N, C-alpha and C positions, 0 to 999 in steps of 0.2 A: 503493499500499500503506499510506503514511504517513497518508492521508486517511482510511482504512478504521480504522486503528488510533486516530486521534483520535476518530472518530465512535464507534467502539466504547467506548473509555474514557469519553467524556462520556455515551454511553447507560446504561453500567453506572453510572455515577456518578449520573445521575439516577434509575435505577432503584433503586439501593441506598439513596439518600437518601428514599426514599418511606416505608419503615418509621419512620425517625425523625421524619419530619413527621407521620406518621399517629398516632405516639404523643402528639405535641403537640395534633394537632387531629383526632381520630377521626371527627367527623361530617362534615367538609369532604372526607376521602378515602374514606368509605364502608367504612373498614377497611383493614387491611394484608395480607390474606390475597392470595396470588398474587405477593407481592413478595418471597418467600423466595430466599435465595441460597445454595445448597447449596456452591457452591465455597468461599465464606467460612466454611462449617461444617466444611469438610475432607472433604466427600463427593463431590469432584469426579471425575467419569468422563472420561477422556481418549479413550475408544474410541468414535467417533462414525462412522456410516455415511454414504455420501455423501447419501443423502436428507436425513438430518438436517442436514448441513452445507449443503445447497443451500437448506433451508428458513432456516436460519441467514442465508446471504447474501441472500435474498429479505427476510426481515425487516429486516437490516440497512439495505438500500437504502431501505426505507420509513422506518425510524428516522432516518436521515440527512435525509430530506425534512421529517421532523417537527422535527428539531433545527433544520434551516435556517430553518423557519417561526418558531420561538418564540426562538431565541437573541437576535435584535434585540429583539423584544419584551421579553424578560426584563431584558436589559441598559439599556434605556430606559424601564423602569417607574420610576414616580415615587415610589414606596414600596416598603419590604421587603414587605409585606403583599401588595401587587399582583404584585411579583415572584414571591412564593410561590406565589399563586393561579395565575399563568402557568405556573409549574414544575409545578404539580400537574396542569394541564391538559395540558401537554406529557406528562407521565408516562402520563396516561389514554390520550392518543393512542397513545402508544409501545406501551402494553399491548395496545391493539386491534390495532395493526398486527403484533405479535409473535403475537398469538392468531390473526389472520387468516391468517398464513402457516402455520399448522398446527402451531406450536410453543407450549410453555408456558413461563412467565417463568423457572422454575428452570433449565431446560434452556437457554433462551437465555442467561442470566446466565454458566451454567457453560461453555458454548461459547466466549462472549467472553472470559472468564477465561483459558480454555485458550489461546485465539488469543493472547492478551497474554504468556503465560508458557510455552507449550509450543511450541517451533519445529516438532515434528512436526505438530501441528493447525494452525498458521499456515501451514504449505507446503502442506497439503492444501486448505485453504480458498482460498488464492491460486491454486492450480492449477484449482480449479473455477470461479473467476471468469473 
């Protein structure tokens, strides 16, 4: 469970960082649409059905693989610019993983935030794993 929480936190941090990076370099990111975070905006829904939670679990497994693939590359990058480029590549892959699981980014981020802050949602996800 701790590994999932750490992975979720890292994933949400990466996805949440994308809008800030997009503002700094909109050409490199192709824009920031799709990276919104309704939980941060106070519109978080904590009533998810099992199908949504299963999609989240599937997405999270793929996110963990992407994170594992990129974390060492980012940490060993020889410049901040290269590290940022790798982080954006990882973000793009994470977005693809989430969308391929049948979710949209705002829903994924909202469930990830709920997992971290709502015991009821955390317990339901843990039970489905």
